[in-house]
C-alpha positions, 0 to 999 in steps of 0.5 A, spaced: 528 812 271 534 813 276 537 806 274 537 808 266 542 814 268 546 810 273 547 805 267 549 810 262 554 813 267 557 807 269 557 805 261 561 811 260 566 810 265 567 803 262 568 806 255 573 811 257 577 806 261 577 801 255 579 807 251 585 809 255 587 802 255 587 801 248 591 808 247 596 806 252 598 799 249 605 799 245 605 797 238 610 793 235 617 796 233 616 794 226 615 801 222 612 797 216 610 791 213 617 790 209 621 789 216 616 784 218 616 780 212 624 780 212 624 777 219 619 772 217 623 770 210 629 770 214 626 765 219 623 761 214 630 760 210 633 758 217 627 753 218 628 750 211 636 749 212 634 746 219 631 740 215 636 739 210 643 743 212 646 745 205 653 747 204 656 754 203 654 755 196 647 753 197 646 757 202 648 763 198 644 761 192 638 760 197 639 767 200 640 770 194 633 768 191 630 772 197 634 778 198 638 783 194 643 785 200 645 781 205 651 778 210 651 771 211 655 768 217 657 760 218 660 759 225 662 767 225 665 766 219 662 771 213 661 767 207 657 772 203 658 780 204 653 785 202 653 792 201 652 795 208 646 800 209 643 804 215 637 799 216 639 791 217 635 786 220 638 779 223 636 773 225 640 767 227 640 760 229 644 754 231 642 748 227 645 741 226 648 739 220 648 732 216 654 729 221 650 732 227 655 738 229 652 744 231 653 750 226 651 757 228 648 761 222 646 768 222 643 772 216 643 780 216 638 783 211 640 790 209 634 795 206 632 802 205 
């Protein structure tokens, strides 16, 4: 009979310890799935551009298909200007163009 009580007490301590660990975990900085989706779309767009590097107009058209309000930079030169709002999420990458020259691309998407 004592073995059952000791086992029960030990299991309660283990469950309390496990619950404490779960409550102390810091969750992602993303407050909503909308922000996570924007980051994923930005990164997907940069991946596509890394496969077949487009010209400036094609980059703007591609980004307009996904986002309403964004800034687009190529080597620190702004090639598209959006309406700045409070919330913005940006991604950047260094890609090789068709002549194998490094190009730095940054896209910042603004949302409500």
